[in-house]
C-alpha positions, 0 to 999 in steps of 0.5 A: 586439713580442711575438707574441699568445698565446692566452687559454687561459680565452677562447681569446682573443688577446692580447699583456702578461703578462695576458689583456685580455678574462678577465684571465687570466695568460700564464704559466699552465701544467702544476701541476707543483712549480715553480709551486706554488713560485710560487704559494703565495707569490704568493697570499700576497703578493696577501692582504697587498695585499689583506685585510691591507694592508686591515685595517693601513690601517683601523687606521692610516691610515683616512681615506687609505685610503677616498680612494683607494677612493673616488677609484677607486685599489682594487687593493691593498684588499679589497671592502668587502662582503666585507671586513665578511663575512668581518671577522663570521664571523672574529671571531664564531667568535673572539669564541666561542673567546675566549669558552670560553677567558676562562670556563675561566680562571677557573673554573681561578684561582677554582675555586667562583666564577663569572665575572661573565661576561652573556651579553648581552656583546658576544656572537654577535649582536654582528657581525650588529647592527654589519652592521645598523647599517650603513645608518642609520649611512651616513644620520646620516653622510650627513646630517652631511656632506649638501652633500659630494662623498660621495653615500649609497653612497659613506657606504655604502662608509665605513660598510662598511669601519668596521663590519668594524674594528668586529669587529677592536677586538671580537676586541681587547678579548676577548683584553685580558680573557682576558689579565688573567684569565692574568695577575691570575687575576681579571675584576671587571664594572668590567673590563668598562667598561674594555674598554666605554670601550677599544671605545668610542676604537677607534669614536671615533677610526675615524669621526672619522679617517675623517671628518677627512679625508675631508672636511678640504677646504672646511671651516675646521678649527673648523668640521670638528672642531665637525661631526664632535664632533657626528656622533661623539656621535650616532653613539655614542648611536645605537649605545647604544641599540642596544646596549642594547634589542638587551641587548649592552651589558647591564652597562650 
């Protein structure tokens, strides 16, 4: 049996690798080169199992990831509200930089021409809009699956993760637009319609894959497909109306 250790953070005695009272590691010592050599890769690994692990999981297996989180298996995942705030901030910053790069690249290859980029299209208001849509989207998904075991607040968590991932998709379509200008030296208004289609495809995938996995119990496949199809149509209309009213998708 190992000897008791006094926690350097809360002064409580404990056994094992972590303090049972505050969670402090038993191996905290003086900060020196070996400490830093150990701490840096450990910190990177921890982020990999939290932030980056969550980003990848929500694209590759969103339903399974959300099911794990709602069931209490949460140690590997970034917390939902911290995740959406971080992704909204990063997304807004990257979109601003990509927009400037997109306009500069277009001007370089098309002197004297103005790129057909409207200020309202997926601009810096997008992240705030998506965040504000979480309660409405949660109400919609909850009503479609009101007889499921998940309550409204669990639907809020689901929609919070999806909202964060929509910010990732926003960045991805701007990268596609930027690469298009670099390769083709052109970008027409029709190109925006293609990007909108890409975004909506990802949108429908996230909702369909997430709720298809979460709600597959006690429902036959045909019933589930019909409900998810109706839910996705309703959510699409809800978001498109919001996009039009706020001017986020002016090209439509």
